[in-house]
PQR file with spaces between the fields and no chain letter, atoms N, CA, C, O and H, PARSE charges and radii, in Angstrom:
ATOM       1  N    UNK     1       0.828   -1.194    0.000 -0.4000 1.5000
ATOM       2  CA   UNK     1       0.000    0.000    0.000 -0.0000 2.0000
ATOM       3  C    UNK     1       0.863    1.245    0.000  0.5500 1.7000
ATOM       4  O    UNK     1       1.936    1.285    0.602 -0.5500 1.4000
ATOM       5  N    UNK     2       0.370    2.251   -0.686 -0.4000 1.5000
ATOM       6  CA   UNK     2       1.070    3.515   -0.709 -0.0000 2.0000
ATOM       7  C    UNK     2       0.749    4.310    0.541  0.5500 1.7000
ATOM       8  O    UNK     2      -0.388    4.310    1.014 -0.5500 1.4000
ATOM       9  H    UNK     2      -0.502    2.218   -1.175  0.4000 1.0000
ATOM      10  N    UNK     3       1.764    4.995    1.078 -0.4000 1.5000
ATOM      11  CA   UNK     3       1.531    5.851    2.232 -0.0000 2.0000
ATOM      12  C    UNK     3       1.429    7.289    1.788  0.5500 1.7000
ATOM      13  O    UNK     3       2.187    7.746    0.931 -0.5500 1.4000
ATOM      14  H    UNK     3       2.687    4.995    0.693  0.4000 1.0000
ATOM      15  N    UNK     4       0.488    7.997    2.375 -0.4000 1.5000
ATOM      16  CA   UNK     4       0.342    9.414    2.116 -0.0000 2.0000
ATOM      17  C    UNK     4       1.401   10.151    2.926  0.5500 1.7000
ATOM      18  O    UNK     4       1.519    9.932    4.132 -0.5500 1.4000
ATOM      19  H    UNK     4      -0.127    7.626    3.071  0.4000 1.0000
ATOM      20  N    UNK     5       2.160   11.006    2.290 -0.4000 1.5000
ATOM      21  CA   UNK     5       3.212   11.737    2.989 -0.0000 2.0000
ATOM      22  C    UNK     5       2.642   12.609    4.095  0.5500 1.7000
ATOM      23  O    UNK     5       3.262   12.773    5.146 -0.5500 1.4000
ATOM      24  H    UNK     5       2.064   11.183    1.311  0.4000 1.0000
ATOM      25  N    UNK     6       1.464   13.164    3.860 -0.4000 1.5000
ATOM      26  CA   UNK     6       0.868   14.078    4.839 -0.0000 2.0000
ATOM      27  C    UNK     6       0.393   13.355    6.088  0.5500 1.7000
ATOM      28  O    UNK     6       0.548   13.860    7.200 -0.5500 1.4000
ATOM      29  H    UNK     6       0.960   13.031    3.007  0.4000 1.0000
ATOM      30  N    UNK     7      -0.186   12.174    5.908 -0.4000 1.5000
ATOM      31  CA   UNK     7      -0.790   11.494    7.061 -0.0000 2.0000
ATOM      32  C    UNK     7      -0.021   10.267    7.517  0.5500 1.7000
ATOM      33  O    UNK     7      -0.236    9.777    8.626 -0.5500 1.4000
ATOM      34  H    UNK     7      -0.312   11.763    5.005  0.4000 1.0000
ATOM      35  N    UNK     8       0.886    9.760    6.662 -0.4000 1.5000
ATOM      36  CA   UNK     8       1.612    8.529    6.952 -0.0000 2.0000
ATOM      37  C    UNK     8       0.674    7.356    7.224  0.5500 1.7000
ATOM      38  O    UNK     8       1.031    6.434    7.958 -0.5500 1.4000
ATOM      39  H    UNK     8       1.061   10.158    5.761  0.4000 1.0000
ATOM      40  N    UNK     9      -0.504    7.384    6.645 -0.4000 1.5000
ATOM      41  CA   UNK     9      -1.468    6.291    6.728 -0.0000 2.0000
ATOM      42  C    UNK     9      -1.645    5.716    5.336  0.5500 1.7000
ATOM      43  O    UNK     9      -1.534    6.437    4.345 -0.5500 1.4000
ATOM      44  H    UNK     9      -0.794    8.132    6.049  0.4000 1.0000
ATOM      45  N    UNK    10      -1.920    4.418    5.255 -0.4000 1.5000
ATOM      46  CA   UNK    10      -2.189    3.844    3.936 -0.0000 2.0000
ATOM      47  C    UNK    10      -3.390    4.526    3.289  0.5500 1.7000
ATOM      48  O    UNK    10      -4.349    4.893    3.969 -0.5500 1.4000
ATOM      49  H    UNK    10      -2.010    3.832    6.060  0.4000 1.0000
ATOM      50  N    UNK    11      -3.328    4.690    1.987 -0.4000 1.5000
ATOM      51  CA   UNK    11      -4.476    5.250    1.268 -0.0000 2.0000
ATOM      52  C    UNK    11      -5.561    4.198    1.202  0.5500 1.7000
ATOM      53  O    UNK    11      -5.297    3.029    0.922 -0.5500 1.4000
ATOM      54  H    UNK    11      -2.549    4.393    1.435  0.4000 1.0000
ATOM      55  N    UNK    12      -6.763    4.616    1.458 -0.4000 1.5000
ATOM      56  CA   UNK    12      -7.899    3.706    1.457 -0.0000 2.0000
ATOM      57  C    UNK    12      -8.652    3.814    0.142  0.5500 1.7000
ATOM      58  O    UNK    12      -8.729    4.890   -0.453 -0.5500 1.4000
ATOM      59  H    UNK    12      -6.978    5.566    1.686  0.4000 1.0000
ATOM      60  N    UNK    13      -9.202    2.705   -0.306 -0.4000 1.5000
ATOM      61  CA   UNK    13     -10.072    2.731   -1.474 -0.0000 2.0000
ATOM      62  C    UNK    13     -11.376    3.403   -1.064  0.5500 1.7000
ATOM      63  O    UNK    13     -11.654    3.531    0.129 -0.5500 1.4000
ATOM      64  H    UNK    13      -9.139    1.831    0.177  0.4000 1.0000
ATOM      65  N    UNK    14     -12.173    3.831   -2.026 -0.4000 1.5000
ATOM      66  CA   UNK    14     -13.467    4.421   -1.674 -0.0000 2.0000
ATOM      67  C    UNK    14     -14.349    3.484   -0.846  0.5500 1.7000
ATOM      68  O    UNK    14     -15.021    3.934    0.083 -0.5500 1.4000
ATOM      69  H    UNK    14     -11.947    3.727   -2.994  0.4000 1.0000
ATOM      70  N    UNK    15     -14.356    2.195   -1.169 -0.4000 1.5000
ATOM      71  CA   UNK    15     -15.180    1.262   -0.393 -0.0000 2.0000
ATOM      72  C    UNK    15     -14.617    1.108    1.022  0.5500 1.7000
ATOM      73  O    UNK    15     -15.382    1.019    1.981 -0.5500 1.4000
ATOM      74  H    UNK    15     -13.810    1.830   -1.923  0.4000 1.0000
ATOM      75  N    UNK    16     -13.305    1.075    1.160 -0.4000 1.5000
ATOM      76  CA   UNK    16     -12.704    1.012    2.497 -0.0000 2.0000
ATOM      77  C    UNK    16     -13.072    2.255    3.311  0.5500 1.7000
ATOM      78  O    UNK    16     -13.338    2.165    4.509 -0.5500 1.4000
ATOM      79  H    UNK    16     -12.683    1.147    0.381  0.4000 1.0000
ATOM      80  N    UNK    17     -13.084    3.419    2.645 -0.4000 1.5000
ATOM      81  CA   UNK    17     -13.482    4.651    3.333 -0.0000 2.0000
ATOM      82  C    UNK    17     -14.946    4.599    3.750  0.5500 1.7000
ATOM      83  O    UNK    17     -15.309    5.100    4.814 -0.5500 1.4000
ATOM      84  H    UNK    17     -12.868    3.493    1.672  0.4000 1.0000
ATOM      85  N    UNK    18     -15.797    3.989    2.906 -0.4000 1.5000
ATOM      86  CA   UNK    18     -17.211    3.837    3.249 -0.0000 2.0000
ATOM      87  C    UNK    18     -17.356    2.987    4.505  0.5500 1.7000
ATOM      88  O    UNK    18     -18.100    3.343    5.418 -0.5500 1.4000
ATOM      89  H    UNK    18     -15.503    3.583    2.041  0.4000 1.0000
ATOM      90  N    UNK    19     -16.653    1.876    4.549 -0.4000 1.5000
ATOM      91  CA   UNK    19     -16.714    0.996    5.721 -0.0000 2.0000
ATOM      92  C    UNK    19     -16.150    1.715    6.947  0.5500 1.7000
ATOM      93  O    UNK    19     -16.705    1.604    8.040 -0.5500 1.4000
ATOM      94  H    UNK    19     -16.049    1.587    3.807  0.4000 1.0000
ATOM      95  N    UNK    20     -15.062    2.442    6.773 -0.4000 1.5000
ATOM      96  CA   UNK    20     -14.485    3.203    7.884 -0.0000 2.0000
ATOM      97  C    UNK    20     -15.492    4.230    8.420  0.5500 1.7000
ATOM      98  O    UNK    20     -15.597    4.432    9.630 -0.5500 1.4000
ATOM      99  H    UNK    20     -14.611    2.533    5.885  0.4000 1.0000
ATOM     100  N    UNK    21     -16.222    4.867    7.518 -0.4000 1.5000
ATOM     101  CA   UNK    21     -17.217    5.868    7.914 -0.0000 2.0000
ATOM     102  C    UNK    21     -18.245    5.263    8.866  0.5500 1.7000
ATOM     103  O    UNK    21     -18.576    5.859    9.891 -0.5500 1.4000
ATOM     104  H    UNK    21     -16.136    4.703    6.535  0.4000 1.0000
ATOM     105  N    UNK    22     -18.749    4.076    8.523 -0.4000 1.5000
ATOM     106  CA   UNK    22     -19.776    3.445    9.350 -0.0000 2.0000
ATOM     107  C    UNK    22     -19.195    2.645   10.516  0.5500 1.7000
ATOM     108  O    UNK    22     -19.898    2.381   11.492 -0.5500 1.4000
ATOM     109  H    UNK    22     -18.480    3.592    7.691  0.4000 1.0000
ATOM     110  N    UNK    23     -17.937    2.262   10.429 -0.4000 1.5000
ATOM     111  CA   UNK    23     -17.288    1.583   11.542 -0.0000 2.0000
ATOM     112  C    UNK    23     -16.868    0.153   11.263  0.5500 1.7000
ATOM     113  O    UNK    23     -15.809   -0.279   11.719 -0.5500 1.4000
ATOM     114  H    UNK    23     -17.366    2.477    9.637  0.4000 1.0000
ATOM     115  N    UNK    24     -17.677   -0.588   10.523 -0.4000 1.5000
ATOM     116  CA   UNK    24     -17.331   -1.965   10.173 -0.0000 2.0000
ATOM     117  C    UNK    24     -18.281   -2.453    9.077  0.5500 1.7000
ATOM     118  O    UNK    24     -19.211   -1.749    8.684 -0.5500 1.4000
ATOM     119  H    UNK    24     -18.537   -0.238   10.152  0.4000 1.0000
ATOM     120  N    UNK    25     -18.029   -3.671    8.594 -0.4000 1.5000
ATOM     121  CA   UNK    25     -18.852   -4.191    7.506 -0.0000 2.0000
ATOM     122  C    UNK    25     -20.320   -4.381    7.890  0.5500 1.7000
ATOM     123  O    UNK    25     -21.197   -3.981    7.125 -0.5500 1.4000
ATOM     124  H    UNK    25     -17.274   -4.243    8.914  0.4000 1.0000
ATOM     125  N    UNK    26     -20.619   -4.980    9.055 -0.4000 1.5000
ATOM     126  CA   UNK    26     -22.037   -5.149    9.399 -0.0000 2.0000
ATOM     127  C    UNK    26     -22.797   -3.820    9.528  0.5500 1.7000
ATOM     128  O    UNK    26     -23.952   -3.727    9.114 -0.5500 1.4000
ATOM     129  H    UNK    26     -19.906   -5.305    9.676  0.4000 1.0000
ATOM     130  N    UNK    27     -22.156   -2.801   10.098 -0.4000 1.5000
ATOM     131  CA   UNK    27     -22.814   -1.498   10.223 -0.0000 2.0000
ATOM     132  C    UNK    27     -23.004   -0.852    8.854  0.5500 1.7000
ATOM     133  O    UNK    27     -24.020   -0.202    8.608 -0.5500 1.4000
ATOM     134  H    UNK    27     -21.218   -2.877   10.434  0.4000 1.0000
ATOM     135  N    UNK    28     -22.026   -1.030    7.962 -0.4000 1.5000
ATOM     136  CA   UNK    28     -22.144   -0.507    6.607 -0.0000 2.0000
ATOM     137  C    UNK    28     -23.299   -1.185    5.887  0.5500 1.7000
ATOM     138  O    UNK    28     -24.108   -0.535    5.225 -0.5500 1.4000
ATOM     139  H    UNK    28     -21.200   -1.558    8.162  0.4000 1.0000
ATOM     140  N    UNK    29     -23.359   -2.503    6.030 -0.4000 1.5000
ATOM     141  CA   UNK    29     -24.435   -3.274    5.396 -0.0000 2.0000
ATOM     142  C    UNK    29     -25.801   -2.813    5.890  0.5500 1.7000
ATOM     143  O    UNK    29     -26.721   -2.621    5.095 -0.5500 1.4000
ATOM     144  H    UNK    29     -22.702   -3.031    6.569  0.4000 1.0000
ATOM     145  N    UNK    30     -25.933   -2.636    7.201 -0.4000 1.5000
ATOM     146  CA   UNK    30     -27.212   -2.204    7.769 -0.0000 2.0000
ATOM     147  C    UNK    30     -27.605   -0.827    7.248  0.5500 1.7000
ATOM     148  O    UNK    30     -28.763   -0.604    6.895 -0.5500 1.4000
ATOM     149  H    UNK    30     -25.186   -2.792    7.847  0.4000 1.0000
ATOM     150  N    UNK    31     -26.654    0.091    7.197 -0.4000 1.5000
ATOM     151  CA   UNK    31     -26.948    1.450    6.727 -0.0000 2.0000
ATOM     152  C    UNK    31     -27.327    1.453    5.247  0.5500 1.7000
ATOM     153  O    UNK    31     -28.192    2.217    4.820 -0.5500 1.4000
ATOM     154  H    UNK    31     -25.713   -0.090    7.484  0.4000 1.0000
ATOM     155  N    UNK    32     -26.672    0.596    4.477 -0.4000 1.5000
ATOM     156  CA   UNK    32     -26.892    0.557    3.036 -0.0000 2.0000
ATOM     157  C    UNK    32     -28.070   -0.322    2.639  0.5500 1.7000
ATOM     158  O    UNK    32     -28.541   -0.249    1.504 -0.5500 1.4000
ATOM     159  H    UNK    32     -25.969   -0.024    4.824  0.4000 1.0000
ATOM     160  N    UNK    33     -28.548   -1.147    3.558 -0.4000 1.5000
ATOM     161  CA   UNK    33     -29.669   -2.030    3.244 -0.0000 2.0000
ATOM     162  C    UNK    33     -29.259   -3.220    2.391  0.5500 1.7000
ATOM     163  O    UNK    33     -30.041   -3.713    1.579 -0.5500 1.4000
ATOM     164  H    UNK    33     -28.165   -1.206    4.479  0.4000 1.0000
ATOM     165  N    UNK    34     -28.026   -3.676    2.583 -0.4000 1.5000
ATOM     166  CA   UNK    34     -27.518   -4.836    1.856 -0.0000 2.0000
ATOM     167  C    UNK    34     -26.968   -5.830    2.884  0.5500 1.7000
ATOM     168  O    UNK    34     -26.903   -5.534    4.077 -0.5500 1.4000
ATOM     169  H    UNK    34     -27.391   -3.274    3.244  0.4000 1.0000
ATOM     170  N    UNK    35     -26.578   -7.000    2.405 -0.4000 1.5000
ATOM     171  CA   UNK    35     -25.990   -7.991    3.312 -0.0000 2.0000
ATOM     172  C    UNK    35     -24.526   -7.654    3.584  0.5500 1.7000
ATOM     173  O    UNK    35     -23.887   -6.921    2.828 -0.5500 1.4000
ATOM     174  H    UNK    35     -26.631   -7.241    1.436  0.4000 1.0000
ATOM     175  N    UNK    36     -24.013   -8.205    4.678 -0.4000 1.5000
ATOM     176  CA   UNK    36     -22.600   -8.029    4.995 -0.0000 2.0000
ATOM     177  C    UNK    36     -21.747   -8.664    3.900  0.5500 1.7000
ATOM     178  O    UNK    36     -20.665   -8.168    3.586 -0.5500 1.4000
ATOM     179  H    UNK    36     -24.532   -8.801    5.292  0.4000 1.0000
ATOM     180  N    UNK    37     -22.235   -9.761    3.321 -0.4000 1.5000
ATOM     181  CA   UNK    37     -21.502  -10.419    2.241 -0.0000 2.0000
ATOM     182  C    UNK    37     -21.344   -9.478    1.042  0.5500 1.7000
ATOM     183  O    UNK    37     -20.300   -9.468    0.390 -0.5500 1.4000
ATOM     184  H    UNK    37     -23.114  -10.164    3.576  0.4000 1.0000
ATOM     185  N    UNK    38     -22.376   -8.697    0.758 -0.4000 1.5000
ATOM     186  CA   UNK    38     -22.291   -7.741   -0.351 -0.0000 2.0000
ATOM     187  C    UNK    38     -21.189   -6.726   -0.096  0.5500 1.7000
ATOM     188  O    UNK    38     -20.411   -6.410   -0.995 -0.5500 1.4000
ATOM     189  H    UNK    38     -23.224   -8.705    1.288  0.4000 1.0000
ATOM     190  N    UNK    39     -21.124   -6.216    1.129 -0.4000 1.5000
ATOM     191  CA   UNK    39     -20.067   -5.261    1.479 -0.0000 2.0000
ATOM     192  C    UNK    39     -18.699   -5.925    1.316  0.5500 1.7000
ATOM     193  O    UNK    39     -17.764   -5.311    0.802 -0.5500 1.4000
ATOM     194  H    UNK    39     -21.756   -6.474    1.859  0.4000 1.0000
ATOM     195  N    UNK    40     -18.585   -7.157    1.748 -0.4000 1.5000
ATOM     196  CA   UNK    40     -17.331   -7.899    1.600 -0.0000 2.0000
ATOM     197  C    UNK    40     -16.958   -8.048    0.121  0.5500 1.7000
ATOM     198  O    UNK    40     -15.792   -7.900   -0.246 -0.5500 1.4000
ATOM     199  H    UNK    40     -19.344   -7.656    2.167  0.4000 1.0000
ATOM     200  N    UNK    41     -17.945   -8.341   -0.719 -0.4000 1.5000
ATOM     201  CA   UNK    41     -17.698   -8.453   -2.157 -0.0000 2.0000
ATOM     202  C    UNK    41     -17.245   -7.121   -2.748  0.5500 1.7000
ATOM     203  O    UNK    41     -16.368   -7.093   -3.611 -0.5500 1.4000
ATOM     204  H    UNK    41     -18.892   -8.461   -0.421  0.4000 1.0000
ATOM     205  N    UNK    42     -17.835   -6.021   -2.291 -0.4000 1.5000
ATOM     206  CA   UNK    42     -17.390   -4.706   -2.749 -0.0000 2.0000
ATOM     207  C    UNK    42     -15.935   -4.475   -2.366  0.5500 1.7000
ATOM     208  O    UNK    42     -15.139   -4.000   -3.175 -0.5500 1.4000
ATOM     209  H    UNK    42     -18.548   -6.044   -1.590  0.4000 1.0000
ATOM     210  N    UNK    43     -15.594   -4.814   -1.123 -0.4000 1.5000
ATOM     211  CA   UNK    43     -14.229   -4.611   -0.643 -0.0000 2.0000
ATOM     212  C    UNK    43     -13.218   -5.432   -1.434  0.5500 1.7000
ATOM     213  O    UNK    43     -12.134   -4.948   -1.759 -0.5500 1.4000
ATOM     214  H    UNK    43     -16.241   -5.200   -0.465  0.4000 1.0000
ATOM     215  N    UNK    44     -13.572   -6.659   -1.735 -0.4000 1.5000
ATOM     216  CA   UNK    44     -12.644   -7.545   -2.435 -0.0000 2.0000
ATOM     217  C    UNK    44     -12.577   -7.260   -3.929  0.5500 1.7000
ATOM     218  O    UNK    44     -11.656   -7.713   -4.609 -0.5500 1.4000
ATOM     219  H    UNK    44     -14.452   -7.052   -1.470  0.4000 1.0000
ATOM     220  N    UNK    45     -13.552   -6.510   -4.442 -0.4000 1.5000
ATOM     221  CA   UNK    45     -13.604   -6.235   -5.869 -0.0000 2.0000
ATOM     222  C    UNK    45     -14.314   -7.325   -6.657  0.5500 1.7000
ATOM     223  O    UNK    45     -14.335   -7.299   -7.888 -0.5500 1.4000
ATOM     224  H    UNK    45     -14.300   -6.142   -3.889  0.4000 1.0000
ATOM     225  N    UNK    46     -14.900   -8.292   -5.937 -0.4000 1.5000
ATOM     226  CA   UNK    46     -15.648   -9.359   -6.607 -0.0000 2.0000
ATOM     227  C    UNK    46     -16.828   -8.778   -7.368  0.5500 1.7000
ATOM     228  O    UNK    46     -17.107   -9.170   -8.501 -0.5500 1.4000
ATOM     229  H    UNK    46     -14.882   -8.314   -4.938  0.4000 1.0000
ATOM     230  N    UNK    47     -17.516   -7.844   -6.733 -0.4000 1.5000
ATOM     231  CA   UNK    47     -18.625   -7.124   -7.366 -0.0000 2.0000
ATOM     232  C    UNK    47     -18.369   -5.641   -7.240  0.5500 1.7000
ATOM     233  O    UNK    47     -17.766   -5.182   -6.270 -0.5500 1.4000
ATOM     234  H    UNK    47     -17.289   -7.526   -5.813  0.4000 1.0000
ATOM     235  N    UNK    48     -18.832   -4.892   -8.228 -0.4000 1.5000
ATOM     236  CA   UNK    48     -18.778   -3.443   -8.129 -0.0000 2.0000
ATOM     237  C    UNK    48     -20.137   -2.936   -7.652  0.5500 1.7000
ATOM     238  O    UNK    48     -21.162   -3.592   -7.836 -0.5500 1.4000
ATOM     239  H    UNK    48     -19.321   -5.264   -9.016  0.4000 1.0000
ATOM     240  N    UNK    49     -20.122   -1.808   -7.064 -0.4000 1.5000
ATOM     241  CA   UNK    49     -21.334   -1.211   -6.527 -0.0000 2.0000
ATOM     242  C    UNK    49     -22.198   -0.659   -7.658  0.5500 1.7000
ATOM     243  O    UNK    49     -21.682   -0.079   -8.613 -0.5500 1.4000
ATOM     244  H    UNK    49     -19.289   -1.275   -6.915  0.4000 1.0000
ATOM     245  N    UNK    50     -23.504   -0.841   -7.548 -0.4000 1.5000
ATOM     246  CA   UNK    50     -24.413   -0.261   -8.532 -0.0000 2.0000
ATOM     247  C    UNK    50     -24.459    1.254   -8.344  0.5500 1.7000
ATOM     248  O    UNK    50     -24.113    1.772   -7.283 -0.5500 1.4000
ATOM     249  H    UNK    50     -23.923   -1.313   -6.772  0.4000 1.0000
ATOM     250  N    UNK    51     -24.882    1.938   -9.372 -0.4000 1.5000
ATOM     251  CA   UNK    51     -25.012    3.391   -9.290 -0.0000 2.0000
ATOM     252  C    UNK    51     -26.001    3.778   -8.193  0.5500 1.7000
ATOM     253  O    UNK    51     -25.763    4.734   -7.456 -0.5500 1.4000
ATOM     254  H    UNK    51     -25.163    1.517  -10.234  0.4000 1.0000
ATOM     255  N    UNK    52     -27.109    3.045   -8.080 -0.4000 1.5000
ATOM     256  CA   UNK    52     -28.099    3.355   -7.037 -0.0000 2.0000
ATOM     257  C    UNK    52     -27.475    3.276   -5.646  0.5500 1.7000
ATOM     258  O    UNK    52     -27.685    4.160   -4.815 -0.5500 1.4000
ATOM     259  H    UNK    52     -27.303    2.268   -8.680  0.4000 1.0000
ATOM     260  N    UNK    53     -26.708    2.214   -5.398 -0.4000 1.5000
ATOM     261  CA   UNK    53     -26.062    2.084   -4.089 -0.0000 2.0000
ATOM     262  C    UNK    53     -24.985    3.141   -3.888  0.5500 1.7000
ATOM     263  O    UNK    53     -24.793    3.630   -2.774 -0.5500 1.4000
ATOM     264  H    UNK    53     -26.539    1.496   -6.073  0.4000 1.0000
ATOM     265  N    UNK    54     -24.288    3.492   -4.948 -0.4000 1.5000
ATOM     266  CA   UNK    54     -23.254    4.516   -4.840 -0.0000 2.0000
ATOM     267  C    UNK    54     -23.859    5.868   -4.466  0.5500 1.7000
ATOM     268  O    UNK    54     -23.323    6.579   -3.617 -0.5500 1.4000
ATOM     269  H    UNK    54     -24.444    3.095   -5.852  0.4000 1.0000
ATOM     270  N    UNK    55     -24.980    6.222   -5.105 -0.4000 1.5000
ATOM     271  CA   UNK    55     -25.642    7.482   -4.755 -0.0000 2.0000
ATOM     272  C    UNK    55     -26.203    7.439   -3.335  0.5500 1.7000
ATOM     273  O    UNK    55     -26.186    8.446   -2.627 -0.5500 1.4000
ATOM     274  H    UNK    55     -25.416    5.644   -5.795  0.4000 1.0000
ATOM     275  N    UNK    56     -26.695    6.279   -2.925 -0.4000 1.5000
ATOM     276  CA   UNK    56     -27.182    6.128   -1.551 -0.0000 2.0000
ATOM     277  C    UNK    56     -26.034    6.327   -0.567  0.5500 1.7000
ATOM     278  O    UNK    56     -26.195    7.009    0.445 -0.5500 1.4000
ATOM     279  H    UNK    56     -26.709    5.462   -3.501  0.4000 1.0000
ATOM     280  N    UNK    57     -24.876    5.735   -0.860 -0.4000 1.5000
ATOM     281  CA   UNK    57     -23.709    5.886    0.005 -0.0000 2.0000
ATOM     282  C    UNK    57     -23.270    7.343    0.096  0.5500 1.7000
ATOM     283  O    UNK    57     -22.940    7.835    1.175 -0.5500 1.4000
ATOM     284  H    UNK    57     -24.746    5.182   -1.683  0.4000 1.0000
ATOM     285  N    UNK    58     -23.268    8.026   -1.042 -0.4000 1.5000
ATOM     286  CA   UNK    58     -22.897    9.446   -1.046 -0.0000 2.0000
ATOM     287  C    UNK    58     -23.859   10.250   -0.183  0.5500 1.7000
ATOM     288  O    UNK    58     -23.440   11.120    0.581 -0.5500 1.4000
ATOM     289  H    UNK    58     -23.536    7.626   -1.919  0.4000 1.0000
ATOM     290  N    UNK    59     -25.139    9.958   -0.306 -0.4000 1.5000
ATOM     291  CA   UNK    59     -26.142   10.662    0.486 -0.0000 2.0000
ATOM     292  C    UNK    59     -25.961   10.367    1.978  0.5500 1.7000
ATOM     293  O    UNK    59     -25.965   11.284    2.799 -0.5500 1.4000
ATOM     294  H    UNK    59     -25.479    9.251   -0.927  0.4000 1.0000
ATOM     295  N    UNK    60     -25.804    9.092    2.325 -0.4000 1.5000
ATOM     296  CA   UNK    60     -25.665    8.707    3.734 -0.0000 2.0000
ATOM     297  C    UNK    60     -24.401    9.269    4.380  0.5500 1.7000
ATOM     298  O    UNK    60     -24.397    9.592    5.568 -0.5500 1.4000
ATOM     299  H    UNK    60     -25.801    8.347    1.658  0.4000 1.0000
ATOM     300  N    UNK    61     -23.330    9.386    3.595 -0.4000 1.5000
ATOM     301  CA   UNK    61     -22.071    9.903    4.141 -0.0000 2.0000
ATOM     302  C    UNK    61     -21.931   11.411    3.942  0.5500 1.7000
ATOM     303  O    UNK    61     -20.909   12.005    4.286 -0.5500 1.4000
ATOM     304  H    UNK    61     -23.334    9.124    2.630  0.4000 1.0000
ATOM     305  N    UNK    62     -22.975   12.015    3.382 -0.4000 1.5000
ATOM     306  CA   UNK    62     -22.974   13.453    3.110 -0.0000 2.0000
ATOM     307  C    UNK    62     -21.740   13.871    2.306  0.5500 1.7000
ATOM     308  O    UNK    62     -21.143   14.920    2.546 -0.5500 1.4000
ATOM     309  H    UNK    62     -23.806   11.532    3.103  0.4000 1.0000
ATOM     310  N    UNK    63     -21.375   13.011    1.339 -0.4000 1.5000
ATOM     311  CA   UNK    63     -20.281   13.329    0.443 -0.0000 2.0000
ATOM     312  C    UNK    63     -18.897   12.908    0.892  0.5500 1.7000
ATOM     313  O    UNK    63     -17.924   13.157    0.180 -0.5500 1.4000
ATOM     314  H    UNK    63     -21.860   12.158    1.144  0.4000 1.0000
ATOM     315  N    UNK    64     -18.776   12.273    2.063 -0.4000 1.5000
ATOM     316  CA   UNK    64     -17.469   11.779    2.515 -0.0000 2.0000
ATOM     317  C    UNK    64     -16.904   10.808    1.478  0.5500 1.7000
ATOM     318  O    UNK    64     -15.705   10.809    1.199 -0.5500 1.4000
ATOM     319  H    UNK    64     -19.566   12.071    2.641  0.4000 1.0000
ATOM     320  N    UNK    65     -17.777    9.990    0.920 -0.4000 1.5000
ATOM     321  CA   UNK    65     -17.435    9.122   -0.204 -0.0000 2.0000
ATOM     322  C    UNK    65     -18.439    9.446   -1.307  0.5500 1.7000
ATOM     323  O    UNK    65     -19.647    9.422   -1.071 -0.5500 1.4000
ATOM     324  H    UNK    65     -18.751    9.989    1.147  0.4000 1.0000
ATOM     325  N    UNK    66     -17.952    9.744   -2.498 -0.4000 1.5000
ATOM     326  CA   UNK    66     -18.855   10.146   -3.571 -0.0000 2.0000
ATOM     327  C    UNK    66     -19.240    8.962   -4.452  0.5500 1.7000
ATOM     328  O    UNK    66     -18.524    7.964   -4.525 -0.5500 1.4000
ATOM     329  H    UNK    66     -16.971    9.763   -2.689  0.4000 1.0000
ATOM     330  N    UNK    67     -20.362    9.091   -5.105 -0.4000 1.5000
ATOM     331  CA   UNK    67     -20.827    8.062   -6.037 -0.0000 2.0000
ATOM     332  C    UNK    67     -19.818    7.876   -7.161  0.5500 1.7000
ATOM     333  O    UNK    67     -19.562    6.749   -7.585 -0.5500 1.4000
ATOM     334  H    UNK    67     -20.944    9.902   -5.045  0.4000 1.0000
ATOM     335  N    UNK    68     -19.258    8.947   -7.636 -0.4000 1.5000
ATOM     336  CA   UNK    68     -18.269    8.872   -8.717 -0.0000 2.0000
ATOM     337  C    UNK    68     -17.077    8.015   -8.293  0.5500 1.7000
ATOM     338  O    UNK    68     -16.598    7.185   -9.066 -0.5500 1.4000
ATOM     339  H    UNK    68     -19.466    9.862   -7.291  0.4000 1.0000
ATOM     340  N    UNK    69     -16.602    8.219   -7.065 -0.4000 1.5000
ATOM     341  CA   UNK    69     -15.483    7.402   -6.563 -0.0000 2.0000
ATOM     342  C    UNK    69     -15.876    5.922   -6.484  0.5500 1.7000
ATOM     343  O    UNK    69     -15.119    5.043   -6.895 -0.5500 1.4000
ATOM     344  H    UNK    69     -16.992    8.893   -6.437  0.4000 1.0000
ATOM     345  N    UNK    70     -17.055    5.672   -5.959 -0.4000 1.5000
ATOM     346  CA   UNK    70     -17.473    4.287   -5.726 -0.0000 2.0000
ATOM     347  C    UNK    70     -17.722    3.531   -7.012  0.5500 1.7000
ATOM     348  O    UNK    70     -17.330    2.369   -7.125 -0.5500 1.4000
ATOM     349  H    UNK    70     -17.670    6.387   -5.625  0.4000 1.0000
ATOM     350  N    UNK    71     -18.354    4.148   -7.971 -0.4000 1.5000
ATOM     351  CA   UNK    71     -18.644    3.458   -9.232 -0.0000 2.0000
ATOM     352  C    UNK    71     -17.398    3.414  -10.108  0.5500 1.7000
ATOM     353  O    UNK    71     -17.163    2.425  -10.801 -0.5500 1.4000
ATOM     354  H    UNK    71     -18.673    5.092   -7.879  0.4000 1.0000
ATOM     355  N    UNK    72     -16.614    4.460  -10.080 -0.4000 1.5000
ATOM     356  CA   UNK    72     -15.419    4.516  -10.893 -0.0000 2.0000
ATOM     357  C    UNK    72     -14.243    3.745  -10.335  0.5500 1.7000
ATOM     358  O    UNK    72     -13.255    3.517  -11.033 -0.5500 1.4000
ATOM     359  H    UNK    72     -16.805    5.263   -9.517  0.4000 1.0000
ATOM     360  N    UNK    73     -14.346    3.337   -9.059 -0.4000 1.5000
ATOM     361  CA   UNK    73     -13.207    2.689   -8.417 -0.0000 2.0000
ATOM     362  C    UNK    73     -13.045    1.250   -8.805  0.5500 1.7000
ATOM     363  O    UNK    73     -11.944    0.704   -8.731 -0.5500 1.4000
ATOM     364  H    UNK    73     -15.148    3.522   -8.491  0.4000 1.0000
ATOM     365  N    UNK    74     -14.137    0.616   -9.224 -0.4000 1.5000
ATOM     366  CA   UNK    74     -14.073   -0.797   -9.541 -0.0000 2.0000
ATOM     367  C    UNK    74     -13.911   -1.656   -8.318  0.5500 1.7000
ATOM     368  O    UNK    74     -13.512   -2.816   -8.415 -0.5500 1.4000
ATOM     369  H    UNK    74     -15.031    1.059   -9.284  0.4000 1.0000
ATOM     370  N    UNK    75     -14.220   -1.091   -7.153 -0.4000 1.5000
ATOM     371  CA   UNK    75     -14.136   -1.916   -5.962 -0.0000 2.0000
ATOM     372  C    UNK    75     -13.909   -1.200   -4.733  0.5500 1.7000
ATOM     373  O    UNK    75     -13.822   -1.812   -3.669 -0.5500 1.4000
ATOM     374  H    UNK    75     -14.544   -0.148   -7.074  0.4000 1.0000
């Protein structure tokens, strides 16, 4: 993983940031109205997030993670 010079923390993918926002996979799943397995699939890149879910995530996080990042990230 690449480290950010400013924060010295690994850079997170948009889906990782979404999970971090809610605290963990089960809380993310509950907030998004999907199963925990779906969140796990998003994290692993097995499945990409639908546009509807990406916009829902952007709305729920008030823009902390954007739909463009989530759909364009591929995982």
